[in-house]
N, C-alpha and C positions, 0 to 999 in steps of 0.2 A: 899240501901245496894246493894253490886256487888253480883251478882250468886257467889255459890259458887266455880263454874266450873272454873271461870272466877279468883280467887285470884293466883292460881301459874302464871297464864299470866303475870297480876300486878305486882308480885312478881320479874319477869325476868324482865319487862319492869324498876322498881323503880331501878331493879339493874345494867343494861345496860346503863340509858338514861346518856345521851353528858357528859362525865367525871366524872360518878358516881362511874365506876367499877375500873378508870384508876388509875392507883398507879406507881411513880419514880420505875425504874428498876437500880439494884443496878451497880452500878458502872460506869453510862454511862457516868460519866465524865463534864457533862455539866452543866457550872454555873447557865442554865435557870432553873435548878433545885429547887435554891432557890431562886429564881427571876429572871424575865423576864428580854430580852435584846431589846434594838432597831435594829429591821434588816438592815441590811446593804443597802448603795445604791445598785443602779443598777452596772454591771460591763459591760466595755464598749462593746457596738454593743446588750447589752441587756436592756428589758425595763421589770418596773413592771405595776403591778394591782393591786388594791384589792378589793374584794366581800366579803359582807356578807350575809348572808343566813342562817341563825339558826346556827347548831352544825356545828363546822369547821371540825370534823371528817368526815363527808358527802360534804363535800366542796372540799377536796383535790384532789378524785379521777376522778372526772371529768374533772379536768384540768389534772392533769398529763399522763393522755390518749392522748392528743391532741401532735400530734408532735409540734417540734417549742417549747414548756413548759417543761422548764428543773427543776422545782419545782414548789411546792404547798407549802407553810409555813401556820400554823395552829399561830394563835394570837389572838390580840386586838387591836382594833380600838375605834375611837370616844369617848374619853372619856379625861379627863383634867391630873388623877391621872401618877402620875412615877410609873415605875415600876409595875405595875398590878400582880396579883399570882391571878391564877386561884380560886381558894378559894374566894379569893375579889371579881373576876367578875360574878363565877358563884351567888352567894349571890345578885346578882343585887345592892349592897353597890359600885360601881365604875357606870362611865357614861358609860364604854366601853359595844364595843356588841364585839360577836364573828365573827372573819373575816377569807378569807385566803389572802396572799399575792402573787402572782403569776409571776413569772420570768418567762419571756420566750421571744425568736429571734421578732424582726417585721419582719424580715424577711420571715418568715416562716409559721407565725400566724400573724393575722392584731390584733388591740384591736378591733376591731367592732367583731373579731369571738368572742372572748373571751367575750365581752358584750351579745352575743347573747347565747350564752350555757349556762350564765349564767341564763337567766330565765326557760332552760329548770330541774333546779336543785331545786329549790326552789318552794315555793308559795311566787307571788309577790303582792295576792292580801291582805297578810295576815301583818300588821303592829303589832304584842302584842306576835311577837315571831316566832316560826317556829313550826310545826304541836307540836310533843310533849313536847315543850321545850318553855315555859313560859316567858314575860317578856322581858324591852328595852335589856337587855344580850343577847336575843338571836334577836334583831330585824333586817330587811335587810339594806341594802344598798349599795352602788356605789359611789367611795372613787373617786375620779378624781385629778390628777396632774397638768392638763394642758386644757387649752381653747380647745383645739383639740380633749381631752378625753370626754367633757362634752358636747361639740355638740352630737360626734357621741355616746353615751351614752343614751344623750336627745331623738337624731332620732332613737335610738333602739325602747326604751320603747313606743315610739309615735308608730310605727310599731306592737308593739305586742298592742297593747291598738286598733289602729284598725283592728287590726284580728279579734277581738271580742272574741277570744281562751279562754278569763278567762269571766264572767258574771260580777266578781263584779270589784270597778277599780282598776288599778295598782298604788298599794301605796310608792313604791320603789323610795326616795328618791335618789336623788345625790350632792355627799357632797366633801366639799374638803378635799382632804386628809390630817392625819392629823398620829402623831409618831405612829407608825405600832409595839407593841411588840410582839416579838416572844415566842411563848409560851412555856410551860415544855417541856423537850424533849419526857415525857412518852404519849404528844397529838401525836407529829409528827407522819404523815404517820399508823392514828391508824386501817387505815381499811387493812393495810396489816399487821402492828402488832400483833394487835386483830383478823380474820379476822370471827368469825364466832360470836364474840360479836357484833362486826359493823352491820352486815348482820341482826341478831336477833333485835339489837336498831332501823336500818333501817327500818324495816317491821313494827315492833311494833308501832315503833314513828307514825304511817303513812305518813310518806314521799315517799316509794316505791308503795303505792298504788296509791295517788294520783296523781306522776306524772305517771305512764303506764295507767293510767287513762286517762289524760289529751296530753297527747305526743303518747302515744302506746308505749314508752319505757321507761326504768328507766337509765337512763345513767351515776348512780350512784351506778349500782349495781356490784362486784366484786364477 
């Protein structure tokens, strides 16, 4: 049984766990509120990268802070179901995982830089979820679209393994990119629109402390 002094913290954690406290904003005008839509392809001069590192709220900020990144979009990928909703994915009833689609200018930032940043946003030794979020819907992964991206991601993973920064093996799979479904509007930029909830969740889930211990800084702190 949890000590009585921990119950208030546990209650807060349950309330702000990824997606639990989110609700659609009235009149936001997006078709994604009632069902997800496929992400648009890369525009001319733009490239796309897809990463899964647990709760997608925690993956947007680190990428959107990088020069050359125009957007980091929360969504779902890796499953066969069409138009998955948050309720379906978060319940673990689909094959999807929460992920972010990063739109960037390859003349300003390289794919390797984005992959190298990925390792600093999550726990690459945990295949069962990430921090307080457990289940396949929070499994990590790098989703590549070209042989060049795969080679870059594999080399970056090998570099991290060789660094011995983590005692446990690096288990993050590198998989072929599949359909990316844009999550409902109320999830987008959650770290900005619900800053207090986001910071509380990030801390109580264990992500902030873990990344600070491993890297000396939490790149997702906002």
